[in-house]
DOPAGU-652254 format. One record per residue (C-alpha): residue in three letters; x, y, z. Coordinates in steps of 0.02 Angstrom, whole numbers, plus 32768, in hexadecimal, padded with zeros to 4 digits. Last residue first. Layout:
BEGIN
ALAXYZ
...
end
This chain:
BEGIN
VAL2481473F8787
THR24CE46AC87B7
VAL24AE45F68790
GLY250D457C8808
LEU247A44FA882D
ALA2463454188D0
LYS244F45EF887E
TRP23CF45A68809
GLU2375456088A8
ARG237F461488F4
LEU234746618860
ALA22AC45F4885A
ARG2280461E890A
ALA229146DC88EC
ASP222046C08850
ARG218E467C88C7
PRO21AC47038947
SER2197478188B6
VAL222147E2886F
ASP228D4887888C
PRO22B648718941
TYR231F47D4891C
GLU237D47B189D0
SER2305481B8A3E
ASP226547C289EC
SER21D648338A11
GLY21FA4896897E
VAL2165484D8908
THR20D4481F897F
PRO20704894893A
LEU2070484E889E
ILE207B489387DE
LYS20AB47FB877A
TRP21484812870D
SER21894769872E
ARG2247479B874C
ALA225148468779
CYS21A3484C87DC
LYS213D48DC87CD
ALA210A49298864
GLY2055492288B4
VAL1FA6493F8887
ALA1F69490887EE
LYS1EFD497F8794
GLU1E3B494F878D
VAL1DDD490A8710
VAL1D1848E18737
VAL1CCB484786FF
THR1C34480186ED
VAL1BEA47428706
GLY1B3B471D8713
GLN1B0F46D78657
VAL1BA346B485DE
ASN1B7746B9852D
PRO1B374777854F
LEU1BF147A88579
ARG1BEE482885F6
PHE1C6048B28634
ALA1C43492186D0
ASP1BE649C986B2
ALA1B47498E8718
PRO1BA5496387B6
ALA1BA648BA87DA
ASP1B234850882D
GLY1B4F47BF889D
GLU1BDF475988E6
ARG1C8A47A388CE
VAL1D30475A8881
GLU1DD447AC8890
PHE1E7847A38822
ASN1F2A47D3881C
SER1FBA47DB87AA
THR1F4B47978719
ILE1F6B47118699
CYS1EB946D9868A
VAL1EC8462C86D7
GLU1F5B4665874B
ALA1EFE46F4878D
LEU1E6146958791
ASP1EA746178818
ILE1E284596881C
ASP1DF3454388CA
PHE1D51459688DF
LEU1D3545B4882E
THR1CAB451F881B
GLY1C59456388AE
LEU1C3C460A886A
MET1BE745B187D5
ALA1B724563884E
ARG1B54460988AB
ASP1B1246538814
ALA1B25470F8803
VAL1BEC471687F5
TYR1C3947C387DB
VAL1D0247C087B0
ILE1D74483D87E9
PRO1E0A48428773
SER1EB7487187B2
ALA1F1048BC8711
GLU1FC548E886E8
LEU1FF1483786C7
SER1F71483E8640
SER2004489E85E1
GLY1FD8495585A2
ILE1F514995861B
ARG1EE24A37860B
LYS1F0A4A438546
ALA1E524A368517
ALA1E6749A384AA
ARG1EC4495A853F
GLU1E35496D85B9
LEU1DCA49368526
GLU1E2C48908520
LEU1E35488285D6
ALA1D76487785E8
GLY1D6C47F68563
THR1DF5478F85AD
VAL1D8D47978655
VAL1CF147558604
SER1D4F46CE85AD
ARG1DA3469F8651
VAL1CF246818695
ALA1CBD46088614
ARG1D6A45B18616
VAL1D3D458F86D7
THR1C8D455786AC
GLU1CDB44DF8628
TRP1D5D44B786A7
LYS1CD244618719
ALA1C9843ED8690
ALA1D4143BB8665
LEU1D5743898713
ALA1CC3431B8713
ASP1CDF42CD8671
ASP1D7E429E86A1
ARG1DE342288621
PHE1E94420A863D
ASN1E9241498646
ASP1E3041548593
PHE1EDD418D8544
SER1ECF411A84BF
GLU1F8140EB846F
PRO1FED41518428
PHE1FF9414F8363
LEU208840CE8335
THR213640FC8319
LEU21A640D8827D
HIS216E416C8224
VAL21BB41E182A6
SER2257419B8278
PRO22F5416882C5
GLU228B411E834D
ALA22C2415F83FF
ASP235241BC843C
PRO2343425683CE
ARG229642698419
TYR2261431F8400
LEU22ED4354838D
ARG22DA42BF830F
TRP222142CB8330
ALA221B438382F4
GLU226643638252
GLU21F642C8821F
THR2163432B825A
THR218743B081E4
PHE21B7433B8158
SER211542CE8168
LEU20AC435A818D
VAL200142F0816B
PRO203242438199
ALA20A34289822A
LEU201C42F2826E
TRP1FE2428482E9
LYS208A42458321
VAL20C142F3833A
VAL201F431F8397
ALA202842898408
ASP20E3429B843C
CYS20D443528461
LEU2042434C84C6
LYS207C42BD8527
ASP212443288548
ILE20AC43B38564
VAL204F435585EF
THR20F943278647
LEU214443E0862A
ALA20A8441A868A
ALA20BF439F8716
LYS216543CF872C
ARG213F44858736
ALA20C0446F87B6
PRO213344038825
SER21AB4491882C
SER2257445C884D
PRO22A844C687C5
PRO225145618812
ASP21B1459C87A8
CYS21DC462F8730
TYR21E045E48683
LEU2166454B8686
THR20F645A08712
ASP20E5464486B9
LYS20D045EF860F
ARG203E45818655
ILE1FAE45EB862B
ASP1FE7460D857B
PHE2013455E855A
TYR1F75451D8598
PHE1F0545A4854A
ALA1F3245FA849E
SER1FB94577846B
LEU1F6644D484B0
GLU1EAD44D384A8
THR1E99454D841E
ASN1F25454683AA
MET1F5E449A83C6
PHE1EA9444D83D9
ALA1E5D44A68341
ALA1EE5448982DA
LEU1EEB43CE831A
SER1E1F43CC82F6
ALA1E27441E8245
VAL1EB743A3820D
VAL1E8343118244
THR1DCB43368217
LYS1E0643618166
TYR1E6242C78160
ASP1DC0425A8177
PHE1E1041AB8133
GLU1D8B415281B5
ALA1E2641088211
TYR1E6F41AB8214
ALA1DD142018245
ARG1DBB418C82E0
ARG1E7741918311
VAL1E67424A830A
VAL1DC44262836D
ALA1DE541E583EB
SER1E9F4232840F
GLN1E4E42DF8420
GLU1DDA42A184A5
ALA1E7642548506
LEU1EDC42F184E7
ARG1E4F4351853E
HIS1E4542F385CA
LEU1F03430085D8
MET1EEE43BF85D8
LEU1E6A43BB8661
ARG1EEE434386D0
GLU1F6C43CE86AE
LEU1EFB445B86DE
GLU1EBF43FA8775
PRO1F6F43F187B9
MET1FCD434787A8
ASP1FE142CE8835
ALA1F71424087F6
PHE1FB2425A8749
ALA2073422A8784
VAL20E742AF875D
ALA217D429786FA
GLU223742B98740
GLY2288422F86EF
ARG224E427B8653
ASP22B443018666
PHE226E439B860D
HIS22CB444A85EF
HIS22D0443C853E
LEU2216440F8557
THR21F944B68537
GLY224644E184A0
LEU21F444388443
MET214C4473847B
TRP215C4523843F
ARG21A544DD8397
ILE2110446A8391
THR209A450283AA
ASN210145648328
ARG20E844DE82A6
LEU203344CD82C6
LYS201E458A82A3
ARG209145988215
TYR203344FD81B8
THR1F84454B81CF
GLU1FCD45FE8182
ILE201F459480FA
THR1F7C454A80D1
ASN1F2D45F380DB
LYS1FA8463B8053
LEU1F9945957FF7
ILE1EDD45CB7FE5
GLU1F2246707FAE
PRO1F8F46377F20
GLY1F1B45B27EDD
ILE1EC345057F0A
ARG1E1A44D37F09
GLN1DCC441F7F31
ASP1D4E43B67ED1
ASP1CED434B7F5E
ALA1D2842B97FAF
TYR1DC743127FD8
ASP1D74437E8050
THR1E1F43EC8061
ALA1E9143F080FA
CYS1EE7435180CF
VAL1F0D438F801E
TRP1F4B443A805E
LEU1FAC43FE80E6
ARG2005438C806B
LEU202D44187FED
ILE207A44748075
ASP20D343ED80AB
ALA212743E68005
GLY2172448C801D
SER215845468014
ASP219E458A7F66
LYS21F844F37F18
ILE216E447D7F4F
VAL20F344EB7F12
LYS214144F77E66
GLN215F443C7E63
PRO209A442E7E83
ASP2072449D7DE7
VAL1FD244F07E04
THR1F6C45177D6B
ASN1F0D45BD7D53
GLY1F5A45F57CB6
LEU1EB245F57C59
SER1EF545A67BC4
LYS1F69452B7C3B
SER1ECC44E97C6E
MET1E9144CD7D23
LYS1DCE44A27D32
ARG1D7745427D87
GLY1D4245487E25
ASN1D7045FA7E50
GLU1E0C45C97EB7
ASP1E4945487E33
LEU1E04449F7E27
THR1E4543EC7E54
PHE1DD843587E3A
GLY1D7242F57EB1
HIS1DB942687F27
THR1D9041A57F2C
LEU1D9D41267FA4
VAL1D8E40677F8E
VAL1D883FE8801A
ASP1D9E3F1F8006
TYR1DEF3F217F5F
PRO1E0A3EA87ED5
ALA1D583E8B7EC2
ARG1D133DDE7EBA
GLY1D013D437E43
ARG1DB13D217E39
THR1DC93D317D76
GLY1D2D3D947D36
CYS1D1F3DE77DD6
SER1DC63E1A7DD2
GLU1DC53E667D21
LEU1D153EB77D37
LEU1D4F3F077DD7
SER1DF23F3A7DA9
SER1D983F917D0B
HIS1D1C3FED7D66
PHE1D9C402C7E01
TRP1E11405C7D6F
GLY1D9740BF7CF8
ARG1CDF40D17D11
HIS1CF040ED7DC8
GLN1D8E41377DAB
ASP1D3F41D77D82
SER1D2941EF7E42
GLY1DF942057E59
GLU1E5341787E9A
LEU1E6D41077F32
TYR1E7440437F30
MET1E703FE97FDD
VAL1EA83F3E8004
THR1E853EFE80BE
ASP1ED83E7B812A
GLN1E883E2F81C4
GLY1E5E3D718174
GLY1DB43D14816A
ASP1DBD3D0B80A5
ALA1D5B3DB6808D
LYS1DCA3DF0811A
ARG1E553DE98096
LYS1EED3D6F80B2
ILE1F743DC98062
GLU20073D488057
ARG20863DAB7FFC
LEU20913E687FEC
GLY21423E718012
PRO216F3DF37FA2
PHE214B3E637F02
HIS21993E0A7E7D
VAL21983D657EBC
ALA20FC3D667F2F
ASP20913D977E86
GLU1FE33DB47EDC
LEU1FC73E677EFF
VAL20283EAA7E7E
PHE20143E317DF6
ALA1F5F3E0E7DE9
HIS1F313EAF7E32
THR1F743F067DA6
SER1EF73EAB7D39
GLY1E8A3F507D27
SER1F1B3FAD7D02
ASP1F2E3F477C5E
PHE1E713F2A7C49
TRP1E6F3FF07C3D
VAL1EF23FF87BC9
ASP1E753FA17B3D
LEU1ED13EF97B0F
ILE1F283F087A68
ASP1EF73EC879C6
ASP1F6F3E547963
VAL1EFE3DB7796D
LYS1F5A3D157933
THR1EFB3CB778AD
TRP1EE13BFE78C7
ASP1EC23B8D7836
GLU1F283AEE786F
GLY1FE33ACC783D
ALA201B3B2D78BE
ARG1FD83ABB7934
ASP20753A597965
GLY20BA3B0979AE
LEU202D3B8A79AF
PHE20B63C077A04
ARG213B3BF77992
GLU20E23BDB78EE
ARG207B3C8A7916
ALA211A3CE5795D
GLY21753CC278B3
GLU21B03D7F78AE
ALA21943DDF7957
TYR20EF3E24797C
TRP20CB3DAB7A0C
ALA21733DC17A4B
ASP21663E767A6C
ALA20F63E487B08
GLY21943E2A7B6D
GLU22303DC77B4E
GLN22433D637BE5
GLU21953D667C33
PHE213C3D7B7B8E
ALA218C3CD87B51
ASP214B3C767BD0
THR20A63CC47BCD
ILE208F3C8B7B15
ARG20DE3BE27B1A
GLN20683BCB7BB2
ASN1FD63BFB7B54
VAL1FFB3B887AC8
ALA20183AE67B3A
ASP1F723B2C7BA1
ASP1F093B277AFF
VAL1E6F3B8B7AEB
LEU1E5A3BD67A3C
VAL1DD43C4E7A23
GLU1D4C3C2A799D
ALA1D1A3CB5792F
SER1C7C3D067905
GLY1C5E3D667865
ASP1BEE3CE07824
GLY1C823C8177D1
LYS1CCD3C1D7863
GLU1D663C72786B
ARG1DE93C1878E0
VAL1E403C7C7958
PHE1EDE3C9379BD
VAL1F023CF07A58
ALA1F6D3D6F7AA9
ILE1F0D3E027AA2
PRO1FAD3E6C7A93
VAL1FEB3ECD7B34
GLY20053F887AFF
TRP205E3FFF7A74
ALA201A3FD179CF
ARG1F68400479AC
GLN1EC53FBC7986
ARG1E753FA97A31
SER1E103F227A7A
ILE1DCC3F0E7B2B
VAL1D143F407B02
TRP1CB43F157B9D
ASP1C073EC97B75
PRO1B843F587B96
ARG1B703FC67C36
ASN1AD03FE07C92
ALA1AE73F757D36
ILE1BA53F9E7D42
MET1B78404E7D36
GLY1AF540627D9C
THR1B553FFB7E2C
ILE1BF5406E7E0F
ARG1B8E41037E40
ASN1B2040BB7ECF
GLN1BC240857F22
GLY1C2841207F0F
ALA1BA6417B7F76
PRO1BE4412E800E
PRO1C83418F8017
VAL1CED4135801B
TRP1CA140877FD9
ARG1CBB3FEC804B
THR1CA93F5F7FDC
VAL1C153EC27FFF
SER1B913F147F8C
ILE1C163F347F03
ALA1C463E837EFA
GLN1B953E407ED5
LEU1B853EC27E59
ALA1C293E867E0B
ARG1BED3DD57E19
ALA1B423DF77DBA
ARG1B8E3E4C7D2A
LEU1C173DD47D1D
SER1B843D3E7D0D
SER1B6A3CB87D85
ALA1B8E3C097D8A
SER1B6D3BA27E20
PRO1BF13B7C7E95
THR1BE23C237EF6
PRO1C6B3CA37F35
THR1D073C477EF0
PRO1D7F3C487F6A
HIS1E283C9C7F16
ASP1EC63C4D7F60
VAL1F623C757F1B
THR1FE73BF57EE1
ALA209C3C2B7EA6
GLU20E73BAF7E35
GLY21953B7B7E00
GLY220B3BC67D94
GLY225D3C6C7D83
ALA21BB3CCB7D72
ALA21263C717DE2
ALA209E3C167D6D
ARG1FF23C4E7DA2
ARG1F713BEC7E06
GLY1EC03C0A7E28
GLY1E5A3BC77EBD
GLY1DAE3B957F02
GLU1D5D3B5A7E65
LEU1DD43B6A7DDE
PRO1DAB3BB67D38
LEU1D223C227D7E
HIS1C7C3BE57D44
PHE1C253C457CB5
PRO1B733CA97C9F
ARG1B723D157C0F
ASP1B363DC07C42
MET1BCE3E2E7C34
ALA1C2D3DEA7BA4
ILE1CD93E137B8B
PHE1CED3E667AD9
TRP1D6E3E5B7A4A
GLN1D443ED379B9
PRO1D0E3EC6790B
THR1CCD3F7478D6
ASN1C223FD478D4
ARG1C43409578E3
PHE1C1641117964
ILE1C7341B27944
VAL1CF3420E79B3
PRO1D0742E279AF
LYS1DA5432379E0
LYS1E0543437A7B
SER1E8A42DB7A50
ARG1EA2428B7AF7
TRP1E05429B7B3D
SER1DAE424E7A9A
HIS1D0942AE7A84
PRO1C5E42787A9D
TYR1BD2430F7A73
GLN1B7A43817ADC
HIS1B0643F07A79
LYS1B05447279F7
LEU1A7E4457797B
ARG1A72447A78B5
GLY19EC44787843
ARG1998441E77BD
ALA18E743F87787
LEU186D438F7729
LEU18F7432776C3
MET18BE4296765D
ASN18A042F075C0
ARG191242727559
GLU1999430A7534
VAL197D435775E1
LEU19B142B27637
ALA1A4E42A575C2
LYS1A7C435175F8
ILE1A6C432776AB
VAL1AD84284769C
ALA1B6842F3763B
GLU1B68437676BA
ASN1B6F430A774C
ALA1C08429A7702
ASP1C73433176E0
GLY1CDE432D776A
LYS1CD243847818
ASN1D8C439F786A
GLY1DEA431678D3
LYS1E8C4338787E
ASP1E83428E781F
ASP1DD242BA77DD
ILE1D23429C7826
VAL1C8D425C77CC
ARG1CF842497727
ARG1CB3421E7678
GLY1D0441897635
GLU1C80412D75FE
PHE1BD541A17605
GLY1B694153757D
PRO1B6940B275C5
ALA1B8340957682
GLN1BB23FE47687
THR1C46401B7618
THR1C8E407B76AD
LEU1C74413576FE
ALA1D2041707739
GLY1D42419877F1
ASN1DFB415677CD
GLU1DD140B1783A
ASP1D41409377BA
VAL1C8240C077A5
THR1BFB4055776F
TYR1C193FAE77B5
PRO1B603F6D779C
ILE1B013EF97830
THR1AAB3E6877E2
SER1A0D3E57780F
ASN19C63E37774D
ILE19033E477752
GLY18A93DB07710
ARG18243DBD779B
ALA186A3D2177FD
GLU19143D8577ED
LEU18CA3E167848
GLU18803DA678D2
ARG19333D5878F9
ALA19843E0B78EE
ASN19033E627967
ALA19783E6479FE
THR1A053E957993
TRP19B53F287948
ILE19713F6179E2
ASP1A333F537A3E
PHE1A8C3F9379A6
ASP1A19402F798D
GLU1A2A40497A60
ARG1AEA403B7A4F
GLY1B0440AB79B6
HIS1B5040AD7910
GLY1B49400378CB
PRO1A923FEE78EA
ALA1A6340847896
THR19B240A678DE
HIS1961415878B1
VAL18E7417D7944
PHE184241A0793A
GLY17DD421D79B4
THR17FC42B57938
GLY18A643007985
THR189A433C7A43
ASP1849430F7ADB
ASP17DF427D7A87
THR183C41F17AC0
VAL188141387A7A
HIS18FA40E77AED
ASP187D40617B0E
GLY188840217A62
GLU17FF3FD779EF
LEU18363FB3793D
LEU18133FFE788B
PRO184C3F9B7803
VAL18BE3FE9777E
THR18A73F7E76E4
PHE19383F70765E
ASP197A3FCB75C6
TYR19EA402D7612
GLY1A72401A7583
GLY1A7B403774C8
SER1ADE40D074CA
LEU1A3E4121751F
GLY19BA40BE74FC
LYS197240CF75B2
LEU19B4415A7611
PRO191B4184767B
HIS190940C976A5
ALA186940857689
CYS17EA40607716
GLU17A43FE07774
VAL17083FF077EB
ALA16D63F46784E
ASP17253F8478FF
LEU16BF402878D3
ALA16123FDA7904
ASP16353FE279C3
ALA1659409879C3
PRO15A940BE7980
ILE15AD414678F1
ASN153241DB7913
ARG14DC421B7887
LEU14ED42AA77F4
LYS1546432B7858
GLU154B43D177F7
TYR15E3443577BE
ALA16074500779C
THR169D455F7785
VAL172144DF776E
ARG17C345287785
ALA1811448077B6
GLN1857449F786C
LYS17AF44DE788D
PHE1752444B7851
VAL17C843DD78B9
ASP17A6444B794C
GLY16E1443B7931
ALA16ED43937925
LEU1747436079C0
LYS16BC433A7A42
ASP166142D879BC
ALA16EE426D798A
LEU170A426178D4
ILE16CC420E783F
LEU16CC428C779D
VAL1678429C7709
ASP16A74317767E
GLY162143817627
THR1678442D762B
LYS173344047622
ALA17B2440676A5
TRP18604428765F
ASN181244CC7641
ASP182C45327597
ALA177645527584
PRO174D45807632
ALA16DF450C76A6
ASP162744E176A9
THR15B3445976D8
VAL164143E47715
LYS15EA4350774E
TYR15FE42EC77EE
LEU15EF423A782E
GLY15F4422978EC
TYR165641DE7970
ALA163E41DB7A2E
ILE16DB41A27A8E
LYS16DB41087B0B
ASN16E9407E7A81
SER178F40C77A4D
PHE17E440CB79AB
SER187C40997956
ILE18B2409878A0
ALA191440237849
ARG19B03FFF77D7
ASN1A18409E77D5
GLY1AC9409077AF
PRO1AC440F87712
LEU1A644170778D
THR1AFF41807806
TRP1B4D421677AB
PRO1AAE427F77D4
THR1ADC427A788A
THR1A6F42F278FC
THR19E3428C78CC
TRP192042A778B9
ILE18AE422E786E
VAL180442387807
VAL179241A877D4
SER174F41C47727
ALA169541B676EB
GLN165B41947631
ALA163640E57668
LEU160241077715
ALA154040E276F8
GLY157F4046769B
HIS15C840007739
ALA15E33F427714
PRO16423F6E766D
SER16E03FA576CD
THR173F4028766C
VAL173C40B876E2
PRO17B64146769B
PHE184741787720
LYS18534242772B
VAL18DF428F7779
TRP18F0431777F1
VAL19AA43547801
THR1A19438F7888
ASP1AE643CE785C
SER1B3943BF78FD
THR1B8B444D796A
HIS1C02440179F7
ASP1C0B44247AAF
GLU1C6C43AB7B00
TYR1C5543117B4C
GLU1CF042A37B85
VAL1D2642057B50
GLU1DB141857B83
ALA1D4841327C14
GLU1CBA410C7BA5
ALA1D4140967B42
LEU1D9140CE7AA0
ALA1DB6407779F5
THR1E3E40A979A0
LYS1E77410A7912
GLU1EC641947971
VAL1E7C422D790D
VAL1DDC41BE78C9
SER1DB6419B7981
TRP1D3B410F7989
MET1CB241017A0B
VAL1C6D404779F7
PRO1BEB3FFB798C
LYS1BE53F3F7998
SER1C2B3EAC7942
GLY1C663E2079B6
ARG1CFD3DC579E6
TYR1CEF3D697A8C
LEU1D2D3D567B34
THR1CAC3D207BB7
GLY1CD73C637B93
ASN1D2C3C267C30
ALA1DC53C057BDD
ALA1DDA3C9D7B6C
PHE1DB73CFB7C0E
LYS1E3E3CAF7C6E
MET1EB33CC27BCF
LEU1E9A3D907BEC
GLU1EE53D7C7C9D
ARG1F6C3D107C51
ALA1F9C3DA07BDC
ILE1FAA3E237C63
GLN200A3DA77CCF
ALA208B3DA67C41
GLU20833E597C22
ALA209F3E797CD9
PRO213E3E007CDF
TYR218E3E587C44
THR21853F067C7E
MET20F93F6B7C27
THR20743F787CB3
ALA20F53FCB7D22
TYR21193F9D7DE6
PRO217A3FF47E50
HIS22173FA57EA2
ASP2297402F7EDA
TRP220340A57EFE
ASP21BD40247F7D
GLY215940AA7FD0
VAL216741478042
ILE211641DD7FE7
GLY21734285802B
LEU213442EF7F9D
ARG21E142EA7F51
LYS21D042297F34
PHE213E424E7EC0
GLN21A542C77E5E
GLU2238424A7E53
ARG21CC41B97E1B
GLN218342297DA8
VAL221942457D48
ASN224E418D7D43
LEU2194415F7D04
TRP21B541EB7C79
HIS2251418B7C36
GLU221540DB7C44
ALA216F41037BE6
TYR21D941647B48
ALA225040D27B56
ARG21B840597B46
CYS216B40B77AC5
GLU21FD40BC7A4F
LYS221C3FFE7A6D
ARG21623FE87A30
PHE218C4046798C
ALA222D3FC5796F
VAL21BE3F347994
MET21393F6A7913
ALA21B13FA67896
ALA22063EE978A2
PRO21603E8A7896
ASP212F3EF077FD
LYS20763F027804
PHE20933F877879
ASN20C1400777DD
PRO2122408E7839
LYS20D84141783A
THR211D419877B8
LYS21A1423877DB
GLY217442DC77D3
LYS21D443097866
SER2151434778DD
ARG20DF42B6789F
TYR2168422478B3
ASN21CA42277955
GLU217642B379BE
GLU20BA429A798B
GLU20BB41DE7967
ILE211D41BC7A18
LYS20AE42367A6E
TRP200441CF7A23
GLU205641287A4E
ILE206F416D7B09
PRO1FBF41A77B03
LEU1F7C41177AAF
GLY1FA240837B2E
HIS202740347B86
CYS2098407B7C1F
ASP201340787CC0
TRP2075409D7D62
GLY20A140557DF7
PRO20C040877EB7
VAL20BF3FE87F3F
TYR208440257FDD
ASN20823FBB8081
SER20203FDA8109
ASP204E3F568194
HIS1FC43F938206
GLY1FCA3FD782B1
LEU1F77408882A6
MET201640CF8276
GLN2029406A81EB
GLN1F7B409881B1
SER1FA6415581C2
LYS202A4149815A
THR1FEA40D780C8
VAL1F50415380C2
VAL1FB041FF80D8
ASP202D41A9804E
LYS1F7E417E7FE0
LEU1F3C42377FF9
ILE1FEE42817FD6
LYS1FED42167F2D
ASN1F4542467EFC
LEU1F5743047F1A
ALA200243117EC6
HIS1FB542BD7E30
GLY1F2743317E25
ILE1FA943B77E2A
HIS200843877D98
ILE209443097D80
SER2112431D7CF6
GLY20E842AC7C5C
ASN20BB42057C0C
ALA20C741787C87
TYR200341757CB6
PRO1FD241677D6A
PRO1FC340BB7DA4
GLY1F3740A37E2A
ASP1FAC405E7EC6
HIS1F6A3FDB7F24
LEU1F5E40197FD1
VAL1F823F86803B
PHE1F473F7980F8
LYS1F9B3ED7813B
PRO1F803E9C81E9
ARG201F3E9A824E
GLY209C3E0A824E
LYS21213E7781FE
ALA210A3F208215
ARG21AD3F598254
ALA22103F0E81C5
ARG219B3F5F814B
LEU21B83FFB81A1
GLN22713FE781A7
GLY22793FBA80F3
TYR221C405D80BC
LEU228240C5812C
ASP2325407F80E0
ILE238C40F18165
ASP23EF414180D1
THR2359414D8069
TRP22E6419580F3
ARG238D42118112
LYS238B42578060
LEU22CA42868068
ILE22F642E280FF
ASP2389433380A4
PRO231043638017
GLU2288439F8099
ARG22F9442080F6
GLN231B449E804A
PRO226944B38019
LEU222B44A480CA
GLY227C45358112
ALA220F453881A6
ARG222B45DD81EA
MET220C45C482A6
PRO2299455582B9
PHE22A844B8830F
GLU235244C0835F
THR22FD44DA8401
GLN2308453A84B6
PRO226945738506
LEU228845EE85A4
PHE229E459A864A
LEU22CC46328699
THR23654642870D
LYS23D446888688
ALA235447168652
TYR2361475986FC
ASP23E747BF86D0
PRO240D4822875F
ALA240B48E98758
ASP24B249388739
THR247349AC86B1
LYS23E849EC8712
ALA23624A3F86BB
VAL236549D6861F
SER232249298678
LYS231B48A785F8
GLN2278486485A8
PRO223D47BC85BC
LYS224347568526
ASP21B946C28521
SER214247478571
MET20EC472A8604
end
């Protein structure tokens, strides 16, 4: 029957039976009004100190700590931030409700180039002001204070925006990498690498942003389309041992002509077939001349001659690859401005292929990792041959060629705005003048760009600070580590060493990866490959806003430097950082202050700052281990140490090369293990068409607008309903579907709350005394409990949402509640069936509200306060209901599968009758069900199909049905003929029954309804 029975309009004096119905009553509105209600709920959480109560209630439980990957404090949050933070909140809330002490301390990255870049733009470039001179201590400290103020502003803005998403955490005590204790601890972590001998200063080609004037890590680079100049260049053979090649030239191809002044070798492969070729015909004005003799890979010779506009050529002979390592060439720019008068050797390299180019690779060790590796690997042998192995510095920080590139000094590779400079054309012109250019062209390809300035980067050889990946080391303290506690005293943290033998950072990191749980599992292979193949870790940046590389060095005279390791000096530095922040490093007199009685020695203060990835990679050292500043996280005993506690990191999949990566290396280098036990990754958020969001396309989704229009719970539901492991999509249509899903979930909760208005828990019915249908629903509840608990434990939130939506919509609303409405609304107050149904609905409501709490945090809180005002002050202080295994009854469930199959045939037949307008309500029908199978017939023996199918009557017959009876192809042996119900319509329940009128006191209702009316009359209710 309907929740709102119609009143009779035929008789104005007809009794009002609505007073005697147990219709749903609740203050939980159908229209959620989330944008208005959610702020009130947030305020209440603050008023009751929800976070503090969670910590107090969870004391003594195993810890599940989600260490927050610090977002960057430089603008309002975007949809990616919302996805990330909501996922983290669902993790912490669900783990808390699974029985853990699931603490969450939010944090922020505050140092680094993006903030410094913004300050330069807003406070200097846009105003035409000159950037401060960072060699002036006062100017440096003042600029850093501007950066600190900027970061603090955006930290506060983001904090409020994150809180509005419903995220519960220690918002009053977040961590920030720019706080004084954090800066001190980051410096301590660096000093540990200095102590174990893996920190060194070296000269290597690094990716350099000319626009931003700093080295970049791989994680700070993105690859975008770029059009490059390409050249094919001749290197004349000079080695006297190869008289047959005396007139020949080795040909290379490069997309970076500006790197040719830095060329020092040519690489080849012994797996490639090479030949000696002669140009027999070419246009008179061609760069490639008739008679030129060239050495090329056989596979690529044709392509090279085509590019060089050669009209005819011949192969003179094969050249064995194993003979090439003795070949030496002259530099194609030899003699220019008195330079390039050195030998260019041929070196074997595994990176050389014959897919494109010439089969030879121009090797400039100051401009590429592979070039650097092959050059340094051969350095000793080259020196023995009289070849200088020093790597030149041919490009400065401004992208200008230096005096070590004779003839090109001052030519720009890239200008200050990131545009192409004049270096390429100058080099190409010089090659033409020396008859060393064979061909030129242009190529559109993927090229590294800074992800901040969006401008191309260059590879340039610079002095940088590195942490060695393959240098074996012992941890400073076998079995433990110490750090000074702020405010005096010491805080001791145990870090058992996995093995007493020395091993490299790479080996330790790979071992740590293998014992970490990766969600999804593919993350393990991804980060394993990155660690296995990565070069030494570049940790230095030539900027102002960050934690300095707080060490002193002594030059050795060969380009390397000795690092001072002195506990007293280090203690003075970190004590100052604790009290004054890292600005102390740049203050006037800092060198003398920190060196103390060693100030007279020849130690130089390093003024580079740490890469921000080292900052964030060190956060575990103060957030998870600093019992002074983060007491809520004290005494974490991880499973690796025989404890029960778990630490999780959760970020986007790009962090395999970012935060997961740097945290792993930092922790393995100082503690010998990963800082995490579980790593969960999510994809990126795209628009509805699968495109990357951008303001220019106008396809961005602003989480603040979604919250204003629909509420944060809609965003939370979208996050949990998606497959976060892959890229997700969001947009207006997707949000409409999410809102519809939410509406159905809310209405189911609303109906349960309204129905339970009439429930007295003192009248609860025992499981053994319940009707079959109630016991069936408790069996389904047990099944659903197993699914939900397992899904939460496995961080599978899409299964939580999908399974609960199906359970609530299909099992509850469309089946159980639909069937039981007549009993719940119309049965007498004393009815055992009504009380049994209310008992089951109470268990269902309790479970559903709790299961949905991590997802719909606001909605379930609103529901909980109406449902259990006498219980916990917040649903988030409860635990998920324990197992319902004692409710399981597989035999009963199997029986009801048959009943539901029959019901589906009856329902199908009723739909056709309604469509044909032969009936209106299903209560106007009395179906005849024909069952061919005797075993199925026995199953239906004690089932009231009228109740189950919501009709007024029914009949079951064995045997064949009429030919025009209704059938469903997936339910064999069951057919239905729908007949009209016989009798009068009950004025209270609307059933059409022949027994209506048999009660003289209440002649317009059925006998069941008459009994109910007598009970209501006894209770003083008159109609």
